[in-house]
N, CA and C atoms as a LAMMPS dump frame, in Angstrom:
ITEM: TIMESTEP
0
ITEM: NUMBER OF ATOMS
240
ITEM: BOX BOUNDS ff ff ff
-5.0000000000000000e+02 5.0000000000000000e+02
-5.0000000000000000e+02 5.0000000000000000e+02
-5.0000000000000000e+02 5.0000000000000000e+02
ITEM: ATOMS id mol type element x y z
1 1 1 N -52.083 491.999 -2.995
2 1 2 C -52.328 492.07 -4.534
3 1 3 C -53.971 490.783 -4.776
4 2 1 N -54.021 491.191 -5.344
5 2 2 C -55.188 489.363 -6.351
6 2 3 C -55.647 490.49 -8.034
7 3 1 N -56.711 489.61 -7.786
8 3 2 C -57.33 489.867 -9.249
9 3 3 C -58.345 491.001 -9.68
10 4 1 N -58.017 491.66 -8.251
11 4 2 C -58.876 492.84 -8.529
12 4 3 C -60.343 492.75 -8.947
13 5 1 N -60.686 491.563 -8.259
14 5 2 C -62.181 491.411 -8.269
15 5 3 C -62.513 490.754 -6.783
16 6 1 N -63.466 491.51 -6.009
17 6 2 C -64.33 491.024 -4.457
18 6 3 C -64.945 490.174 -4.795
19 7 1 N -65.82 489.629 -5.493
20 7 2 C -66.055 487.936 -5.594
21 7 3 C -65.396 487.428 -5.706
22 8 1 N -64.438 487.111 -6.232
23 8 2 C -63.166 486.323 -5.343
24 8 3 C -62.878 486.067 -4.238
25 9 1 N -63.443 486.997 -2.833
26 9 2 C -63.511 487.328 -1.431
27 9 3 C -64.688 485.445 -1.823
28 10 1 N -65.004 485.559 -2.653
29 10 2 C -67.094 484.657 -1.82
30 10 3 C -66.543 483.104 -2.951
31 11 1 N -65.569 482.989 -3.098
32 11 2 C -65.167 481.48 -3.396
33 11 3 C -65.588 480.707 -1.489
34 12 1 N -64.912 481.548 -1.152
35 12 2 C -64.658 480.559 0.223
36 12 3 C -66.261 480.391 0.66
37 13 1 N -66.965 480.277 0.49
38 13 2 C -69.169 480.177 0.088
39 13 3 C -68.829 478.873 -0.012
40 14 1 N -68.676 478.446 -1.038
41 14 2 C -69.241 477.245 -1.854
42 14 3 C -67.652 476.084 -1.286
43 15 1 N -66.546 476.323 -1.201
44 15 2 C -65.644 476.021 -0.942
45 15 3 C -65.284 474.71 0.273
46 16 1 N -65.748 475.822 1.42
47 16 2 C -65.84 475.631 3.298
48 16 3 C -66.957 475.246 3.457
49 17 1 N -68.617 475.22 3.188
50 17 2 C -69.255 476.233 3.788
51 17 3 C -70.839 474.811 3.009
52 18 1 N -71.2 474.501 4.147
53 18 2 C -72.872 473.573 3.343
54 18 3 C -73.263 474.465 3.44
55 19 1 N -74.515 474.291 2.871
56 19 2 C -75.965 475.432 2.504
57 19 3 C -76.396 476.161 3.32
58 20 1 N -76.733 475.315 4.164
59 20 2 C -76.71 476.337 5.654
60 20 3 C -75.97 477.217 5.633
61 21 1 N -74.667 476.617 5.978
62 21 2 C -73.834 478.322 6.34
63 21 3 C -73.949 478.996 5.192
64 22 1 N -73.704 479.033 3.868
65 22 2 C -73.492 479.64 3.141
66 22 3 C -74.32 480.997 3
67 23 1 N -75.745 480.587 3.823
68 23 2 C -76.466 481.663 3.323
69 23 3 C -76.298 482.587 4.654
70 24 1 N -76.562 482.059 5.37
71 24 2 C -76.357 483.282 6.724
72 24 3 C -74.55 483.536 6.608
73 25 1 N -74.165 482.83 5.302
74 25 2 C -72.774 483.957 5.082
75 25 3 C -72.931 485.241 4.371
76 26 1 N -73.883 484.646 3.465
77 26 2 C -74.262 485.295 1.946
78 26 3 C -75.222 486.96 2.492
79 27 1 N -75.998 486.132 4.457
80 27 2 C -76.424 487.447 4.651
81 27 3 C -75.621 488.344 5.299
82 28 1 N -74.193 487.685 5.948
83 28 2 C -73.57 488.268 6.721
84 28 3 C -72.303 488.976 5.904
85 29 1 N -72.426 488.793 5.007
86 29 2 C -71.266 489.924 3.862
87 29 3 C -71.927 490.878 3.357
88 30 1 N -73.332 490.9 3.168
89 30 2 C -74.718 491.911 2.332
90 30 3 C -73.833 492.278 1.496
91 31 1 N -73.641 491.548 0.128
92 31 2 C -72.902 491.236 -0.811
93 31 3 C -74.801 491.145 -2.51
94 32 1 N -74.6 492.32 -2.802
95 32 2 C -75.555 492.196 -4.025
96 32 3 C -75.888 490.856 -5.154
97 33 1 N -77.154 490.612 -5.34
98 33 2 C -77.167 489.249 -6.975
99 33 3 C -75.897 489.26 -7.315
100 34 1 N -75.347 490.735 -8.041
101 34 2 C -74.277 490.3 -9.275
102 34 3 C -72.973 489.582 -8.455
103 35 1 N -72.743 490.3 -7.255
104 35 2 C -71.922 489.802 -6.639
105 35 3 C -71.267 488.471 -6.336
106 36 1 N -72.482 487.917 -5.682
107 36 2 C -73.125 486.114 -5.355
108 36 3 C -72.184 485.607 -6.559
109 37 1 N -73.504 485.536 -7.635
110 37 2 C -73.358 485.116 -8.728
111 37 3 C -71.642 484.824 -9.458
112 38 1 N -71.257 486.078 -9.206
113 38 2 C -69.47 485.813 -9.842
114 38 3 C -68.815 485.255 -8.947
115 39 1 N -69.265 485.04 -7.53
116 39 2 C -68.457 484.237 -7.274
117 39 3 C -69.058 483.045 -6.884
118 40 1 N -70.203 482.61 -7.441
119 40 2 C -70.18 481.12 -7.781
120 40 3 C -69.719 480.395 -9.027
121 41 1 N -69.173 481.63 -9.715
122 41 2 C -68.911 481.921 -11.133
123 41 3 C -67.069 480.693 -10.96
124 42 1 N -66.62 482.622 -9.851
125 42 2 C -64.986 481.633 -9.102
126 42 3 C -65.094 479.912 -9.215
127 43 1 N -66.001 480.468 -8.265
128 43 2 C -65.789 478.919 -7.223
129 43 3 C -65.742 477.947 -8.136
130 44 1 N -66.939 477.027 -9.05
131 44 2 C -66.769 476.894 -10.928
132 44 3 C -65.386 477.596 -11.321
133 45 1 N -65.146 478.015 -11.223
134 45 2 C -63.834 478.283 -12.895
135 45 3 C -62.757 477.837 -11.879
136 46 1 N -62.759 478.04 -10.664
137 46 2 C -61.823 477.482 -10.074
138 46 3 C -61.715 475.999 -9.754
139 47 1 N -62.449 475.899 -9.891
140 47 2 C -62.529 473.754 -9.47
141 47 3 C -62.507 473.318 -10.741
142 48 1 N -63.006 473.359 -11.714
143 48 2 C -63.077 473.139 -12.487
144 48 3 C -61.34 472.718 -13.31
145 49 1 N -60.84 474.061 -13.24
146 49 2 C -59.423 473.586 -13.612
147 49 3 C -58.591 472.358 -12.789
148 50 1 N -58.835 472.897 -11.47
149 50 2 C -58.003 472.503 -10.531
150 50 3 C -58.895 470.839 -10.382
151 51 1 N -59.628 470.094 -11.336
152 51 2 C -60.277 469.138 -11.392
153 51 3 C -59.083 468.784 -12.467
154 52 1 N -59.42 468.986 -13.472
155 52 2 C -58.425 469.121 -14.555
156 52 3 C -56.871 468.282 -14.418
157 53 1 N -56.376 469.496 -13.612
158 53 2 C -55.365 469.347 -12.941
159 53 3 C -54.698 468.555 -12.467
160 54 1 N -55.189 467.955 -11.237
161 54 2 C -55.275 466.768 -9.977
162 54 3 C -55.892 465.844 -10.301
163 55 1 N -56.912 465.846 -10.993
164 55 2 C -56.861 464.511 -11.299
165 55 3 C -56.057 463.446 -10.858
166 56 1 N -54.873 463.475 -11.617
167 56 2 C -54.824 461.905 -11.524
168 56 3 C -53.498 462.348 -10.354
169 57 1 N -52.556 463.629 -10.014
170 57 2 C -51.595 463.467 -9.613
171 57 3 C -51.805 463.603 -7.853
172 58 1 N -53.133 464.91 -7.815
173 58 2 C -52.934 464.584 -6.206
174 58 3 C -54.478 464.305 -6.08
175 59 1 N -55.371 462.924 -5.534
176 59 2 C -56.189 462.387 -5.614
177 59 3 C -56.962 463.325 -4.368
178 60 1 N -56.825 464.513 -3.279
179 60 2 C -57.031 464.736 -2.197
180 60 3 C -57.54 466.333 -3.076
181 61 1 N -56.759 467.183 -3.541
182 61 2 C -57.024 468.189 -4.128
183 61 3 C -58.428 467.739 -5.35
184 62 1 N -58.447 467.019 -6.007
185 62 2 C -58.833 466.467 -6.971
186 62 3 C -60.199 466.563 -6.297
187 63 1 N -60.595 465.273 -5.218
188 63 2 C -62.084 465.165 -4.523
189 63 3 C -61.999 466.938 -3.978
190 64 1 N -61.817 467.226 -3.096
191 64 2 C -61.543 469.127 -3.14
192 64 3 C -62.75 469.309 -4.055
193 65 1 N -62.045 469.041 -5.362
194 65 2 C -62.443 470.25 -6.815
195 65 3 C -63.69 469.54 -6.904
196 66 1 N -63.973 468.311 -6.442
197 66 2 C -65.789 467.964 -7.246
198 66 3 C -66.641 468.344 -6.197
199 67 1 N -65.763 468.676 -4.957
200 67 2 C -66.775 468.978 -3.049
201 67 3 C -67.285 470.603 -3.724
202 68 1 N -66.659 471.213 -4.377
203 68 2 C -67.236 472.721 -4.186
204 68 3 C -68.136 472.832 -6.256
205 69 1 N -67.351 471.857 -6.912
206 69 2 C -68.588 471.447 -8.417
207 69 3 C -69.916 471.317 -7.619
208 70 1 N -70.049 469.721 -7.088
209 70 2 C -71.22 469.663 -6.539
210 70 3 C -71.77 470.344 -6.077
211 71 1 N -71.54 471.463 -4.872
212 71 2 C -71.736 472.455 -3.498
213 71 3 C -71.954 473.977 -4.529
214 72 1 N -71.555 473.703 -5.996
215 72 2 C -72.419 474.942 -6.682
216 72 3 C -73.572 474.125 -7.918
217 73 1 N -73.106 472.693 -8.31
218 73 2 C -74.254 473.081 -9.337
219 73 3 C -75.374 472.427 -8.294
220 74 1 N -75.213 472.349 -6.888
221 74 2 C -76.61 471.355 -6.495
222 74 3 C -76.905 473.212 -5.058
223 75 1 N -76.541 474.298 -5.063
224 75 2 C -76.54 475.226 -4.815
225 75 3 C -78.366 475.599 -5.52
226 76 1 N -78.537 475.386 -4.611
227 76 2 C -80.858 476.516 -5.185
228 76 3 C -80.785 477.167 -4.525
229 77 1 N -79.905 478.081 -3.324
230 77 2 C -80.673 479 -2.52
231 77 3 C -79.742 480.586 -3.414
232 78 1 N -78.392 480.467 -4.438
233 78 2 C -77.94 481.141 -5.014
234 78 3 C -78.681 482.362 -5.477
235 79 1 N -79.651 482.137 -6.134
236 79 2 C -80.467 482.819 -6.642
237 79 3 C -81.767 483.48 -5.869
238 80 1 N -81.356 484.754 -5.917
239 80 2 C -82.612 485.296 -4.772
240 80 3 C -83.567 485.75 -5.978
C-alpha cells in the first residue's frame, strides 16, 4: 500500500543518485515528463518536511534532506 501515485517511486532519483546516474535511471524507467516532474516535486516536498522536522533533533536526517533539496534545485536535466 502506498499513496497511490507511481511517481513517488521516483523520489530515489534525487535521494540516492547523482546527476549522471539520474539521467540513466530516467531513461531506464521510461517515464513521461509529467511523471518525472511529479516525482521531482515529491522529492522536494518530502525533503522540505524532513528538514523542518529534523533540523534540530537529527542532524543526519537534516543533512540528507539538504542534499535532496540541493539535487532537486540544481537538476538541470529534469526538464526535457
